[in-house]
Z-matrix of the N, CA and C atoms (Angstrom, degrees):
N
C 1 1.462
C 2 1.529 1 109.57
N 3 1.332 2 116.92 1 137.40
C 4 1.454 3 120.83 2 -179.13
C 5 1.526 4 110.97 3 -66.46
N 6 1.357 5 114.63 4 153.18
C 7 1.459 6 119.93 5 -176.92
C 8 1.522 7 111.61 6 -58.92
N 9 1.359 8 115.55 7 -42.87
C 10 1.456 9 119.02 8 -179.85
C 11 1.512 10 112.05 9 -60.52
N 12 1.333 11 116.29 10 -40.91
C 13 1.456 12 120.79 11 178.45
C 14 1.518 13 110.97 12 -66.31
N 15 1.341 14 116.45 13 -39.39
C 16 1.462 15 120.69 14 177.32
C 17 1.527 16 110.96 15 -61.07
N 18 1.316 17 115.69 16 -44.64
C 19 1.468 18 120.05 17 179.63
C 20 1.526 19 110.48 18 -62.27
N 21 1.327 20 116.60 19 -44.96
C 22 1.467 21 120.48 20 179.15
C 23 1.525 22 110.95 21 -60.21
N 24 1.337 23 115.87 22 -43.94
C 25 1.466 24 120.31 23 -179.65
C 26 1.523 25 111.19 24 -65.30
N 27 1.334 26 115.92 25 -40.60
C 28 1.462 27 120.16 26 179.20
C 29 1.527 28 110.85 27 -65.17
N 30 1.331 29 116.40 28 -41.26
C 31 1.467 30 120.21 29 178.63
C 32 1.526 31 110.73 30 -63.69
N 33 1.317 32 116.57 31 -41.25
C 34 1.463 33 120.18 32 178.41
C 35 1.529 34 110.55 33 -64.72
N 36 1.332 35 116.67 34 -35.87
C 37 1.465 36 120.16 35 177.91
C 38 1.528 37 111.27 36 -63.83
N 39 1.318 38 116.60 37 -37.74
C 40 1.467 39 120.09 38 177.34
C 41 1.529 40 110.10 39 -66.27
N 42 1.328 41 117.11 40 -43.93
C 43 1.470 42 120.33 41 177.78
C 44 1.525 43 110.60 42 -60.02
N 45 1.345 44 116.23 43 -41.57
C 46 1.459 45 120.50 44 179.66
C 47 1.528 46 110.86 45 -66.12
N 48 1.326 47 116.61 46 -37.05
C 49 1.467 48 120.55 47 177.45
C 50 1.532 49 109.91 48 -61.40
N 51 1.316 50 116.22 49 -44.01
C 52 1.469 51 120.52 50 179.25
C 53 1.524 52 110.41 51 -60.61
N 54 1.337 53 116.00 52 -45.22
C 55 1.466 54 120.31 53 -179.95
C 56 1.527 55 111.05 54 -65.09
N 57 1.347 56 116.12 55 -49.06
C 58 1.461 57 121.02 56 -174.11
C 59 1.525 58 112.60 57 -64.52
N 60 1.321 59 116.30 58 -32.71
C 61 1.461 60 120.23 59 -177.65
C 62 1.531 61 112.85 60 -96.67
N 63 1.322 62 115.99 61 4.31
C 64 1.459 63 119.77 62 176.06
C 65 1.513 64 114.12 63 60.59
N 66 1.339 65 116.61 64 34.99
C 67 1.458 66 119.75 65 -178.25
C 68 1.527 67 110.76 66 -69.18
N 69 1.313 68 115.74 67 146.24
C 70 1.457 69 122.66 68 179.59
C 71 1.526 70 109.96 69 -114.61
N 72 1.330 71 115.09 70 172.87
C 73 1.466 72 120.74 71 179.80
C 74 1.529 73 110.08 72 -54.78
N 75 1.337 74 115.30 73 129.27
C 76 1.456 75 120.95 74 178.79
C 77 1.505 76 114.67 75 93.10
N 78 1.341 77 117.87 76 -14.47
C 79 1.468 78 120.24 77 178.38
C 80 1.521 79 110.24 78 -69.09
N 81 1.339 80 115.72 79 142.49
C 82 1.466 81 120.87 80 -178.30
C 83 1.522 82 111.21 81 -82.51
N 84 1.323 83 115.13 82 146.16
C 85 1.460 84 122.72 83 174.98
C 86 1.525 85 109.59 84 -97.46
N 87 1.343 86 117.42 85 158.77
C 88 1.461 87 119.29 86 170.35
C 89 1.528 88 110.27 87 -58.19
N 90 1.310 89 116.23 88 158.18
C 91 1.462 90 120.92 89 -179.62
C 92 1.522 91 110.96 90 -65.65
N 93 1.343 92 115.78 91 158.19
C 94 1.467 93 120.72 92 177.80
C 95 1.519 94 110.93 93 -53.54
N 96 1.344 95 116.45 94 -42.17
C 97 1.462 96 120.42 95 -178.38
C 98 1.511 97 112.65 96 -61.47
N 99 1.336 98 116.79 97 -38.04
C 100 1.460 99 120.36 98 179.37
C 101 1.521 100 110.70 99 -66.42
N 102 1.324 101 116.71 100 -42.73
C 103 1.465 102 119.97 101 176.40
C 104 1.528 103 110.57 102 -63.74
N 105 1.322 104 116.58 103 -43.78
C 106 1.468 105 120.27 104 -178.77
C 107 1.518 106 110.82 105 -58.59
N 108 1.338 107 116.95 106 -44.96
C 109 1.464 108 120.63 107 179.92
C 110 1.522 109 111.08 108 -65.30
N 111 1.322 110 116.63 109 -42.61
C 112 1.461 111 120.92 110 -178.95
C 113 1.524 112 111.71 111 -64.73
N 114 1.328 113 116.79 112 -38.33
C 115 1.467 114 121.13 113 -175.93
C 116 1.519 115 113.12 114 -91.02
N 117 1.327 116 116.84 115 -11.98
C 118 1.463 117 120.18 116 -179.17
C 119 1.515 118 113.12 117 71.94
N 120 1.332 119 116.45 118 35.95
C 121 1.464 120 120.70 119 177.11
C 122 1.525 121 108.57 120 -120.64
N 123 1.322 122 115.95 121 167.31
C 124 1.461 123 120.35 122 -179.43
C 125 1.531 124 110.71 123 -75.71
N 126 1.317 125 115.88 124 160.30
C 127 1.462 126 119.99 125 175.92
C 128 1.534 127 112.27 126 -61.83
N 129 1.349 128 119.30 127 -41.42
C 130 1.469 129 118.69 128 177.31
C 131 1.529 130 113.00 129 -58.82
N 132 1.340 131 117.01 130 -38.62
C 133 1.462 132 120.07 131 177.30
C 134 1.529 133 109.98 132 -64.00
N 135 1.333 134 115.65 133 -44.21
C 136 1.462 135 119.49 134 -178.93
C 137 1.523 136 111.04 135 -66.15
N 138 1.331 137 115.95 136 -38.40
C 139 1.470 138 120.07 137 178.86
C 140 1.524 139 110.20 138 -62.78
N 141 1.336 140 116.15 139 -41.93
C 142 1.464 141 119.80 140 178.86
C 143 1.526 142 110.89 141 -65.35
N 144 1.332 143 116.72 142 -36.90
C 145 1.465 144 120.24 143 177.83
C 146 1.528 145 110.68 144 -63.81
N 147 1.339 146 116.35 145 -42.12
C 148 1.459 147 120.40 146 177.47
C 149 1.529 148 110.71 147 -62.52
N 150 1.331 149 116.31 148 -43.00
C 151 1.462 150 119.97 149 -179.78
C 152 1.533 151 111.19 150 -65.09
N 153 1.337 152 116.39 151 -36.76
C 154 1.465 153 119.86 152 177.95
C 155 1.527 154 110.60 153 -63.90
N 156 1.328 155 116.68 154 -42.05
C 157 1.462 156 120.31 155 178.78
C 158 1.525 157 111.42 156 -68.36
N 159 1.333 158 115.93 157 -34.76
C 160 1.466 159 119.59 158 177.05
C 161 1.523 160 110.69 159 -65.81
N 162 1.341 161 116.66 160 -38.94
C 163 1.462 162 120.43 161 178.84
C 164 1.525 163 111.26 162 -63.90
N 165 1.334 164 116.06 163 -30.39
C 166 1.461 165 121.07 164 177.56
C 167 1.527 166 112.13 165 -85.72
N 168 1.336 167 116.67 166 3.22
C 169 1.468 168 123.65 167 178.02
C 170 1.523 169 112.09 168 63.98
N 171 1.345 170 116.38 169 29.77
C 172 1.460 171 120.08 170 176.06
C 173 1.520 172 112.06 171 -90.54
N 174 1.337 173 116.23 172 -30.23
C 175 1.457 174 120.86 173 175.70
C 176 1.525 175 109.03 174 -133.71
N 177 1.319 176 115.50 175 156.53
C 178 1.464 177 121.94 176 173.40
C 179 1.518 178 108.12 177 -105.91
N 180 1.315 179 116.90 178 129.17
C 181 1.462 180 120.90 179 177.95
C 182 1.522 181 108.60 180 -123.00
N 183 1.317 182 115.57 181 149.68
C 184 1.458 183 120.30 182 178.98
C 185 1.505 184 110.13 183 -157.72
N 186 1.309 185 116.34 184 154.09
C 187 1.458 186 120.60 185 -179.91
C 188 1.526 187 110.60 186 -62.08
N 189 1.314 188 114.83 187 130.74
C 190 1.461 189 119.81 188 173.40
C 191 1.511 190 115.68 189 81.23
N 192 1.317 191 118.24 190 6.50
C 193 1.465 192 118.79 191 176.97
C 194 1.513 193 109.97 192 -142.03
N 195 1.307 194 115.13 193 158.22
C 196 1.456 195 120.15 194 -179.41
C 197 1.524 196 110.67 195 -72.63
N 198 1.315 197 114.12 196 150.40
C 199 1.464 198 119.64 197 177.53
C 200 1.525 199 109.67 198 -65.60
N 201 1.314 200 115.48 199 148.90
C 202 1.462 201 121.15 200 179.70
C 203 1.527 202 110.26 201 -130.78
N 204 1.313 203 115.10 202 155.26
C 205 1.460 204 120.62 203 177.42
C 206 1.525 205 108.35 204 -65.50
N 207 1.326 206 116.08 205 130.67
C 208 1.468 207 121.20 206 -175.72
C 209 1.525 208 111.41 207 -90.01
N 210 1.323 209 114.76 208 156.40
C 211 1.464 210 121.48 209 174.18
C 212 1.526 211 109.57 210 -77.50
N 213 1.311 212 115.41 211 156.60
C 214 1.462 213 120.80 212 177.83
C 215 1.526 214 109.75 213 -55.46
N 216 1.322 215 115.99 214 139.89
C 217 1.464 216 121.35 215 -173.78
C 218 1.521 217 108.42 216 -148.06
N 219 1.338 218 116.15 217 123.10
C 220 1.462 219 120.16 218 -177.38
C 221 1.510 220 115.03 219 -83.44
N 222 1.342 221 117.91 220 4.26
C 223 1.466 222 119.58 221 -173.45
C 224 1.525 223 112.87 222 -67.55
N 225 1.333 224 117.10 223 -32.25
C 226 1.469 225 119.35 224 178.73
C 227 1.529 226 109.88 225 -66.42
N 228 1.321 227 116.39 226 -44.34
C 229 1.461 228 120.39 227 175.97
C 230 1.519 229 110.67 228 -61.96
N 231 1.329 230 116.47 229 -39.68
C 232 1.464 231 120.63 230 179.43
C 233 1.518 232 111.14 231 -60.87
N 234 1.334 233 116.49 232 -42.42
C 235 1.465 234 120.30 233 179.50
C 236 1.520 235 110.95 234 -63.85
N 237 1.327 236 116.43 235 -40.15
C 238 1.463 237 120.50 236 -179.98
C 239 1.529 238 111.10 237 -66.23
N 240 1.333 239 116.90 238 -42.97
C 241 1.465 240 120.50 239 178.60
C 242 1.522 241 110.40 240 -64.99
N 243 1.331 242 116.30 241 -43.61
C 244 1.460 243 119.91 242 178.66
C 245 1.513 244 112.07 243 -60.09
N 246 1.327 245 116.28 244 -41.15
C 247 1.468 246 120.66 245 177.99
C 248 1.529 247 110.34 246 -63.62
N 249 1.328 248 116.58 247 -42.70
C 250 1.464 249 120.23 248 -178.78
C 251 1.522 250 111.49 249 -62.31
N 252 1.338 251 116.45 250 -39.65
C 253 1.466 252 119.94 251 179.41
C 254 1.520 253 111.02 252 -71.54
N 255 1.338 254 117.02 253 -45.11
C 256 1.467 255 120.10 254 -176.25
C 257 1.520 256 112.47 255 -67.14
N 258 1.333 257 117.15 256 -23.04
C 259 1.466 258 120.98 257 178.57
C 260 1.527 259 111.88 258 -102.15
N 261 1.332 260 116.17 259 14.55
C 262 1.470 261 123.06 260 174.39
C 263 1.524 262 113.11 261 61.37
N 264 1.331 263 117.19 262 27.82
C 265 1.465 264 119.59 263 173.83
C 266 1.526 265 110.90 264 -80.85
N 267 1.329 266 115.96 265 -30.62
C 268 1.464 267 121.79 266 171.45
C 269 1.523 268 107.17 267 -137.06
N 270 1.315 269 116.46 268 160.02
C 271 1.467 270 120.66 269 179.82
C 272 1.524 271 110.35 270 -104.00
N 273 1.320 272 115.72 271 166.67
C 274 1.457 273 119.63 272 174.65
C 275 1.524 274 111.28 273 -61.59
N 276 1.329 275 116.47 274 -33.96
C 277 1.467 276 119.59 275 177.11
C 278 1.522 277 110.02 276 -63.81
N 279 1.343 278 117.26 277 -39.04
C 280 1.465 279 120.77 278 175.95
C 281 1.528 280 110.53 279 -59.47
N 282 1.325 281 115.51 280 -45.93
C 283 1.467 282 120.38 281 179.68
C 284 1.526 283 110.30 282 -60.69
N 285 1.332 284 116.44 283 -43.04
C 286 1.468 285 120.53 284 -179.13
C 287 1.520 286 110.61 285 -63.50
N 288 1.324 287 117.22 286 -37.08
C 289 1.455 288 120.54 287 -179.45
C 290 1.529 289 110.58 288 -66.45
N 291 1.323 290 116.78 289 -40.61
C 292 1.465 291 120.52 290 176.02
C 293 1.524 292 110.21 291 -64.60
N 294 1.327 293 115.77 292 -43.04
C 295 1.465 294 119.74 293 177.68
C 296 1.528 295 110.70 294 -57.89
N 297 1.318 296 116.48 295 -41.86
C 298 1.466 297 119.29 296 -179.11
C 299 1.526 298 110.25 297 -59.21
N 300 1.325 299 116.96 298 -46.04
C 301 1.459 300 120.69 299 -179.76
C 302 1.527 301 111.14 300 -57.84
N 303 1.326 302 115.98 301 -45.46
C 304 1.461 303 120.85 302 -178.99
C 305 1.529 304 112.17 303 -69.55
N 306 1.315 305 116.06 304 -44.11
C 307 1.462 306 118.94 305 -169.11
C 308 1.527 307 113.74 306 -80.24
N 309 1.323 308 117.95 307 -16.73
C 310 1.462 309 118.13 308 169.14
C 311 1.524 310 108.96 309 -62.81
N 312 1.330 311 115.13 310 -40.37
C 313 1.465 312 119.55 311 179.95
C 314 1.529 313 111.76 312 -72.47
N 315 1.328 314 117.59 313 -40.57
C 316 1.466 315 118.16 314 179.77
C 317 1.527 316 110.80 315 -64.14
N 318 1.323 317 117.07 316 -34.32
C 319 1.467 318 119.68 317 177.54
C 320 1.525 319 110.73 318 -64.66
N 321 1.332 320 116.04 319 -43.94
C 322 1.468 321 120.19 320 176.51
C 323 1.522 322 111.28 321 -58.02
N 324 1.325 323 115.24 322 -50.56
C 325 1.460 324 120.17 323 -177.22
C 326 1.525 325 111.75 324 -65.17
N 327 1.329 326 116.06 325 -38.32
C 328 1.461 327 119.24 326 178.88
C 329 1.526 328 110.66 327 -61.84
N 330 1.327 329 116.51 328 -40.79
C 331 1.463 330 119.88 329 178.67
C 332 1.529 331 111.38 330 -63.22
N 333 1.317 332 116.01 331 -33.52
C 334 1.464 333 120.14 332 -178.98
C 335 1.525 334 112.87 333 -82.63
N 336 1.336 335 116.64 334 -32.96
C 337 1.468 336 120.27 335 -167.55
C 338 1.523 337 115.52 336 -112.95
N 339 1.307 338 117.96 337 -11.48
C 340 1.472 339 119.80 338 -171.56
C 341 1.528 340 111.63 339 -61.71
N 342 1.334 341 114.75 340 150.72
C 343 1.461 342 120.45 341 171.36
C 344 1.528 343 108.57 342 -86.27
N 345 1.306 344 116.58 343 168.78
C 346 1.464 345 119.54 344 177.10
C 347 1.526 346 110.69 345 -61.38
N 348 1.333 347 116.31 346 -40.42
C 349 1.463 348 120.08 347 179.64
C 350 1.525 349 110.88 348 -64.52
N 351 1.327 350 117.34 349 -41.09
C 352 1.465 351 120.32 350 178.50
C 353 1.522 352 111.12 351 -64.81
N 354 1.324 353 117.26 352 -40.04
C 355 1.468 354 119.98 353 177.11
C 356 1.523 355 110.46 354 -60.48
N 357 1.322 356 116.32 355 -41.80
C 358 1.467 357 120.28 356 178.98
C 359 1.518 358 111.39 357 -64.67
N 360 1.327 359 116.69 358 -40.56
C 361 1.466 360 120.66 359 179.26
C 362 1.524 361 111.30 360 -63.80
N 363 1.325 362 116.65 361 -41.79
C 364 1.465 363 120.78 362 -179.07
C 365 1.528 364 110.43 363 -67.27
N 366 1.321 365 117.05 364 -43.98
C 367 1.468 366 120.53 365 176.76
C 368 1.523 367 110.95 366 -60.73
N 369 1.324 368 115.84 367 -43.46
C 370 1.468 369 119.97 368 -179.93
C 371 1.525 370 110.71 369 -64.12
N 372 1.327 371 116.98 370 -40.41
C 373 1.465 372 120.56 371 179.57
C 374 1.524 373 110.97 372 -63.83
N 375 1.336 374 117.00 373 -39.15
C 376 1.470 375 120.34 374 178.31
C 377 1.525 376 110.76 375 -65.28
N 378 1.320 377 116.49 376 -40.70
C 379 1.475 378 119.80 377 -179.84
C 380 1.525 379 111.44 378 -68.85
N 381 1.336 380 116.03 379 -36.95
C 382 1.464 381 119.67 380 -178.75
C 383 1.524 382 111.81 381 -61.89
N 384 1.326 383 117.15 382 -29.93
C 385 1.465 384 120.41 383 178.97
C 386 1.526 385 111.57 384 -58.67
N 387 1.316 386 116.74 385 -28.17
C 388 1.463 387 120.88 386 -176.86
C 389 1.526 388 112.57 387 -72.13
N 390 1.327 389 116.57 388 -17.97
C 391 1.465 390 119.74 389 -171.83
C 392 1.521 391 113.93 390 -103.75
N 393 1.335 392 117.14 391 -12.40
C 394 1.462 393 119.18 392 -177.50
C 395 1.524 394 110.58 393 -83.85
N 396 1.315 395 115.28 394 128.82
C 397 1.457 396 120.89 395 173.05
C 398 1.528 397 110.60 396 -106.29
N 399 1.324 398 116.13 397 -25.87
C 400 1.458 399 120.71 398 177.12
C 401 1.527 400 109.29 399 -72.81
N 402 1.330 401 116.12 400 128.65
C 403 1.462 402 120.90 401 -174.84
C 404 1.522 403 112.22 402 -60.93
N 405 1.327 404 117.83 403 -43.27
C 406 1.464 405 120.74 404 -178.36
C 407 1.525 406 111.31 405 -64.41
N 408 1.324 407 116.62 406 -43.17
C 409 1.466 408 120.08 407 179.60
C 410 1.524 409 110.67 408 -64.61
N 411 1.319 410 116.53 409 -42.47
C 412 1.464 411 120.33 410 179.93
C 413 1.527 412 110.78 411 -64.40
N 414 1.327 413 116.42 412 -40.83
C 415 1.457 414 120.73 413 -179.63
C 416 1.521 415 110.86 414 -63.35
N 417 1.320 416 116.69 415 -44.44
C 418 1.466 417 120.10 416 -179.71
C 419 1.529 418 110.71 417 -68.14
N 420 1.316 419 116.80 418 -35.21
C 421 1.465 420 120.03 419 177.47
C 422 1.527 421 110.82 420 -66.77
N 423 1.329 422 116.94 421 -40.28
C 424 1.464 423 121.60 422 178.06
C 425 1.525 424 109.94 423 -64.21
N 426 1.325 425 116.19 424 -43.10
C 427 1.464 426 120.86 425 178.19
C 428 1.525 427 110.43 426 -61.07
N 429 1.319 428 115.95 427 -44.89
C 430 1.468 429 120.65 428 -179.77
C 431 1.528 430 110.72 429 -62.91
N 432 1.317 431 118.01 430 -38.74
C 433 1.461 432 122.16 431 178.47
C 434 1.525 433 110.68 432 -54.58
N 435 1.324 434 116.23 433 -48.09
C 436 1.464 435 120.09 434 -177.87
C 437 1.525 436 111.62 435 -70.51
N 438 1.320 437 117.33 436 -34.77
C 439 1.459 438 119.71 437 178.12
C 440 1.527 439 111.46 438 -68.76
N 441 1.316 440 117.36 439 -36.89
C 442 1.461 441 120.71 440 176.95
C 443 1.526 442 111.16 441 -62.45
N 444 1.323 443 116.73 442 -39.40
C 445 1.465 444 120.44 443 177.81
C 446 1.521 445 110.06 444 -64.67
N 447 1.325 446 116.64 445 -44.97
C 448 1.465 447 120.06 446 179.43
C 449 1.523 448 110.89 447 -61.61
N 450 1.326 449 116.84 448 -40.69
C 451 1.462 450 120.49 449 178.90
C 452 1.526 451 110.84 450 -64.62
N 453 1.332 452 116.38 451 -39.53
C 454 1.465 453 120.90 452 -179.71
C 455 1.525 454 112.37 453 -69.81
N 456 1.325 455 117.31 454 -16.03
C 457 1.467 456 120.12 455 178.15
C 458 1.518 457 111.83 456 -62.35
N 459 1.333 458 116.55 457 -25.35
C 460 1.457 459 120.68 458 -177.69
C 461 1.508 460 113.86 459 84.68
N 462 1.326 461 116.97 460 0.54
C 463 1.465 462 122.12 461 179.10
C 464 1.525 463 108.13 462 -107.92
N 465 1.329 464 116.62 463 108.31
C 466 1.451 465 121.04 464 -175.36
C 467 1.530 466 112.04 465 -62.70
N 468 1.335 467 116.87 466 -31.69
C 469 1.461 468 119.40 467 179.96
C 470 1.522 469 110.79 468 -67.81
N 471 1.313 470 117.38 469 -42.81
C 472 1.465 471 119.59 470 175.16
C 473 1.524 472 110.56 471 -57.18
N 474 1.331 473 116.15 472 -43.77
C 475 1.461 474 120.07 473 -179.36
C 476 1.521 475 111.27 474 -60.54
N 477 1.328 476 117.38 475 -44.92
C 478 1.464 477 120.26 476 -178.86
C 479 1.528 478 111.62 477 -67.08
N 480 1.334 479 117.22 478 -37.48
C 481 1.467 480 119.78 479 178.94
C 482 1.528 481 110.21 480 -66.25
N 483 1.334 482 116.58 481 -45.33
C 484 1.469 483 119.34 482 178.37
C 485 1.527 484 110.04 483 -62.50
N 486 1.328 485 117.89 484 -40.95
C 487 1.468 486 121.09 485 176.47
C 488 1.524 487 111.44 486 -60.38
N 489 1.338 488 116.06 487 -33.92
C 490 1.466 489 119.20 488 -177.65
C 491 1.522 490 112.05 489 -65.90
N 492 1.326 491 117.52 490 -17.86
C 493 1.466 492 121.31 491 178.41
C 494 1.530 493 112.28 492 -86.57
N 495 1.331 494 117.96 493 0.62
C 496 1.465 495 120.12 494 -169.37
C 497 1.522 496 113.11 495 -57.28
N 498 1.329 497 117.88 496 -48.46
C 499 1.463 498 119.55 497 -177.68
C 500 1.525 499 111.35 498 -63.54
N 501 1.329 500 117.07 499 -36.08
C 502 1.458 501 120.05 500 176.72
C 503 1.532 502 110.75 501 -67.54
N 504 1.326 503 116.18 502 -36.79
C 505 1.464 504 119.55 503 178.85
C 506 1.525 505 111.43 504 -66.23
N 507 1.330 506 116.45 505 -34.41
C 508 1.465 507 119.31 506 178.97
C 509 1.524 508 111.52 507 -65.82
N 510 1.338 509 116.21 508 -22.00
C 511 1.466 510 121.29 509 175.68
C 512 1.527 511 110.68 510 -90.29
N 513 1.331 512 115.86 511 -44.53
C 514 1.463 513 120.21 512 -170.36
C 515 1.526 514 113.72 513 -79.64
N 516 1.320 515 117.62 514 -35.37
C 517 1.470 516 119.08 515 -177.82
C 518 1.527 517 112.10 516 -59.70
N 519 1.347 518 119.37 517 -45.67
C 520 1.474 519 117.91 518 176.45
C 521 1.524 520 112.80 519 -60.31
N 522 1.342 521 116.96 520 -34.44
C 523 1.463 522 119.34 521 178.00
C 524 1.523 523 110.67 522 -66.90
N 525 1.340 524 115.95 523 -40.81
C 526 1.461 525 118.86 524 178.61
C 527 1.528 526 110.62 525 -64.66
N 528 1.341 527 116.79 526 -41.71
C 529 1.470 528 119.42 527 178.32
C 530 1.524 529 111.18 528 -65.29
N 531 1.328 530 116.88 529 -33.11
C 532 1.466 531 119.74 530 178.03
C 533 1.524 532 111.41 531 -65.13
N 534 1.341 533 116.17 532 -24.83
C 535 1.458 534 120.33 533 177.50
C 536 1.515 535 113.10 534 -77.83
N 537 1.333 536 117.11 535 -9.62
C 538 1.467 537 121.75 536 178.47
C 539 1.525 538 107.52 537 -94.91
N 540 1.317 539 115.20 538 88.39
C 541 1.466 540 119.80 539 -165.79
C 542 1.522 541 113.36 540 -85.03
N 543 1.324 542 117.69 541 -18.44
C 544 1.468 543 119.67 542 -179.42
C 545 1.528 544 109.72 543 -112.40
N 546 1.319 545 115.66 544 162.42
C 547 1.464 546 119.78 545 177.00
C 548 1.528 547 110.53 546 -63.08
N 549 1.326 548 116.09 547 -31.49
C 550 1.461 549 120.33 548 176.95
C 551 1.515 550 111.87 549 -65.44
N 552 1.336 551 116.05 550 -40.82
C 553 1.466 552 120.28 551 177.07
C 554 1.525 553 110.53 552 -60.03
N 555 1.315 554 115.85 553 -45.90
C 556 1.464 555 120.45 554 -177.78
C 557 1.528 556 111.17 555 -66.90
N 558 1.314 557 116.03 556 -40.36
C 559 1.463 558 119.91 557 179.09
C 560 1.527 559 110.87 558 -64.57
N 561 1.335 560 116.42 559 -38.72
C 562 1.465 561 119.65 560 178.96
C 563 1.523 562 110.57 561 -60.62
N 564 1.329 563 116.46 562 -42.16
C 565 1.460 564 119.66 563 179.23
C 566 1.527 565 111.15 564 -62.12
N 567 1.319 566 116.63 565 -42.16
C 568 1.468 567 120.41 566 179.21
C 569 1.528 568 111.08 567 -64.55
N 570 1.328 569 116.28 568 -39.86
C 571 1.465 570 120.71 569 177.84
C 572 1.522 571 110.40 570 -62.06
N 573 1.334 572 116.65 571 -41.76
C 574 1.460 573 120.43 572 -179.75
C 575 1.530 574 111.33 573 -63.15
N 576 1.321 575 117.23 574 -39.36
C 577 1.466 576 120.08 575 175.52
C 578 1.535 577 110.20 576 -61.74
N 579 1.329 578 116.33 577 -44.54
C 580 1.464 579 120.07 578 -179.54
C 581 1.524 580 111.26 579 -62.62
N 582 1.325 581 116.42 580 -39.73
C 583 1.464 582 119.78 581 -178.59
C 584 1.526 583 111.25 582 -64.71
N 585 1.322 584 116.86 583 -38.22
C 586 1.469 585 119.97 584 175.67
C 587 1.528 586 109.58 585 -61.81
N 588 1.323 587 116.09 586 -49.43
C 589 1.464 588 120.93 587 -177.97
C 590 1.527 589 111.48 588 -61.38
N 591 1.320 590 116.82 589 -42.00
C 592 1.465 591 120.51 590 -177.89
C 593 1.526 592 111.32 591 -68.77
N 594 1.327 593 117.69 592 -35.81
C 595 1.463 594 120.25 593 177.54
C 596 1.526 595 110.76 594 -66.63
N 597 1.326 596 116.36 595 -38.60
C 598 1.466 597 120.04 596 176.96
C 599 1.527 598 109.91 597 -65.66
N 600 1.325 599 116.75 598 -43.74
C 601 1.465 600 120.67 599 178.28
C 602 1.528 601 111.57 600 -62.02
N 603 1.337 602 116.61 601 -32.88
C 604 1.464 603 121.59 602 -179.59
C 605 1.524 604 112.79 603 -81.21
N 606 1.324 605 117.21 604 0.32
C 607 1.470 606 122.71 605 -177.59
C 608 1.530 607 111.31 606 56.09
N 609 1.319 608 116.23 607 45.03
C 610 1.468 609 121.59 608 -179.96
C 611 1.527 610 108.48 609 -116.60
N 612 1.352 611 118.12 610 91.00
C 613 1.465 612 120.74 611 -175.84
C 614 1.523 613 113.73 612 -58.80
N 615 1.330 614 117.25 613 -41.25
C 616 1.460 615 119.35 614 -177.85
C 617 1.521 616 111.00 615 -66.60
N 618 1.320 617 116.98 616 -43.95
C 619 1.462 618 120.02 617 178.55
C 620 1.527 619 110.82 618 -65.03
N 621 1.322 620 116.77 619 -36.55
C 622 1.467 621 120.26 620 177.95
C 623 1.522 622 110.66 621 -63.74
N 624 1.320 623 116.00 622 -40.11
C 625 1.463 624 119.86 623 179.07
C 626 1.529 625 110.53 624 -65.95
N 627 1.320 626 116.67 625 -45.37
C 628 1.466 627 120.79 626 -179.90
C 629 1.526 628 110.57 627 -62.75
N 630 1.327 629 116.51 628 -41.84
C 631 1.464 630 120.08 629 179.82
C 632 1.523 631 111.33 630 -64.97
N 633 1.331 632 116.15 631 -40.78
C 634 1.467 633 119.20 632 178.81
C 635 1.524 634 110.69 633 -67.78
N 636 1.327 635 117.44 634 -36.49
C 637 1.470 636 120.78 635 176.86
C 638 1.523 637 110.19 636 -62.12
N 639 1.315 638 117.20 637 -43.15
C 640 1.466 639 120.62 638 178.22
C 641 1.524 640 110.73 639 -63.16
N 642 1.315 641 115.54 640 -41.28
C 643 1.467 642 120.44 641 179.03
C 644 1.521 643 110.96 642 -60.71
N 645 1.333 644 116.61 643 -47.55
C 646 1.463 645 119.06 644 -177.56
C 647 1.519 646 112.04 645 -71.54
N 648 1.321 647 117.70 646 -36.35
C 649 1.467 648 119.53 647 177.67
C 650 1.520 649 109.92 648 -58.33
N 651 1.325 650 116.33 649 -41.66
C 652 1.459 651 120.09 650 178.59
C 653 1.526 652 111.00 651 -70.18
N 654 1.325 653 117.02 652 -44.22
C 655 1.467 654 120.70 653 -177.16
C 656 1.520 655 112.17 654 -63.64
N 657 1.334 656 115.89 655 -42.15
C 658 1.464 657 118.97 656 179.72
C 659 1.520 658 110.10 657 -65.16
N 660 1.334 659 116.84 658 -38.61
C 661 1.463 660 119.22 659 175.93
C 662 1.514 661 112.07 660 -61.49
N 663 1.337 662 116.65 661 -43.26
C 664 1.467 663 120.65 662 178.57
C 665 1.521 664 110.95 663 -63.76
N 666 1.333 665 116.19 664 -42.70
C 667 1.460 666 120.42 665 -178.68
C 668 1.519 667 111.01 666 -68.57
N 669 1.343 668 116.55 667 -40.18
C 670 1.461 669 120.12 668 -178.59
C 671 1.525 670 110.97 669 -62.18
N 672 1.317 671 117.18 670 -37.15
C 673 1.464 672 119.68 671 178.60
C 674 1.524 673 110.99 672 -62.73
N 675 1.324 674 117.22 673 -33.81
C 676 1.459 675 120.49 674 179.92
C 677 1.522 676 112.23 675 -79.03
N 678 1.338 677 116.43 676 -31.37
C 679 1.460 678 120.93 677 -177.23
C 680 1.521 679 112.58 678 -83.35
N 681 1.336 680 117.28 679 -25.66
C 682 1.469 681 120.29 680 -175.36
C 683 1.522 682 111.31 681 -82.47
C-alpha cells in the first residue's frame, strides 16, 4: 500500500476511534505508538496522520503531550474560501450572497436567543461604526458586528461559518464602503446596521431578518458596483 494511502487510512482510523469512544473536546487520544501498533503501520506514518488531522483542526498536538480532540475551528473553511476567491473560482459577490443567506437566519436566531449582554454588545458595535474614520478600524468593527450576531444566535456552527468569512470581509467591506460615494450613502449603511441591532435587542426575529435583508441588499449593490 502506498504511503499516502496508509496515512489516509491511519487518519480515518483515528477519526473512527474518536467517534466510537465518544470522545469530546479536550479528551486525550492514545499515543501515536499505540495507534501504530494497533493498525500495523510505522510510527512515521502514524505521525504524519496525526499531523494531517492537526492541520484540519480535528486534534491538537504538541511536544511532550498526548494529542487531544480539538474544538470546532472555522480556519480550515476560511483557507478554502480564500483560495477559491484568490484563484477566481468564486467572486466576492458570490461570497456575499452566501453570507446573506446565512446571516438572515443568524439575525432571526439572535433576536430569539440573545442574552441581555449580547444585545448590549451588538448595539454598541453598531454605534461604534459611526465613529470610525480609519478604514481598517471600521472594517474590523463591521466584521465584529456580524460575528457578535452569529454568536448570539446560539448556534456554534453558524458562528464558525461566519468567522470563516473574516479574511474575505477584510477585503470586501472596504470595497463596499468605497461604493458609498455620498454622505447619504454612508449614513444609510450606518442606519441599516443600527436597525438590525435594534431589532435583535427588541427580540423581534422577523424585523431582524427584514433589517438584515435590507442591509445585505444594499451591501451587495455597493460591492457589485466595485467588482463590475
